[in-house]
Residue, then its C-alpha position, 0 to 999 in steps of 0.5 A: x443307778x437311776x432307774x425310770x419304772x413304768x408303773x400301774x396306778x396300783x403299782x405306785x399304790x402297792x410300793x407307797x403301802x410297802x409292798x416291794x415289786x420285783x423284776x421290773x422291767x426299767x430304765x436307764x442311761x444305759x452304755x447301749x443307751x449312750x450308744x444308740x442316742x449319741x448324748x454325751x457326759x456333758x449330756x446326762x440330764x437330756x440323756x435321763x429325760x430321754x429315758x424318762x420319756x420312753x418309761x412313760x411312753x411303755x407305761x402309756x402303752x401298757x396301762x393308758x396313763x404315763x406315771x414314772x417312778x424314779x429311783x436309785x436302785x441296782x440295775x441290770x441291762x435287759x436280756x434281750x432288750x426291744x429297746x436301748x436302756x432296758x434293764x430290770x430292777x430286782x427288787x423295787x422299795x419305796x425307800x430307793x422311790x426318789x419321786x414320780x412322774x405322771x400325766x398332766x390331767x388338763x392335757x387328758x384330750x392330747x394324752x386321749x389322741x394317743x389311745x391308739x398306742x395302748x396295747x402296742x410293743x413299744x418299738x412299735x409304738x415309738x415308731x407311731x405318727x402319734x408319740x412325738x405329739x403324746x410326747x411332747x406333753x409335759x410330764x408333772x413331777x412329784x415329790x414321794x410325799x406328795x403321793x396322796x396329792x397328785x390328780x392320779x386316781x390311786x387304789x385304796x387297797x392293795x391287792x395284785x400289783x400290775x407293772 
């Protein structure tokens, strides 16, 4: 299953350093997501983009930065999803990551305008009037081989992993 995993910079570094992440919350195009959004099978790419945006908003509410790993891995529907499409990834390794998305530092003013979302639960953030403006700011795509060439400040050593 294609999943979009919201991460902190430390958890991205830990993954790249070979430390798997367990029980990660992620987003995917699940049957409940399709039912809630109304996407058709012909709109698979649009549905995946929406799942990516949900994961990026979730990362932002937790870490103040939109940082999302894309991976092909097993996932199970979340036990009590706050928002349709929420899944749990039992274990995620760097080998499963195909790419990641992150905020563009050139858009820092637009991103800073959404600072009030940090710390909010995802359902509340989805209803916030500042969310559409944040979601309109494009994310940058990176192949996983570009990790050390990104403008993201990553820890150089791995300590505790914070998702």
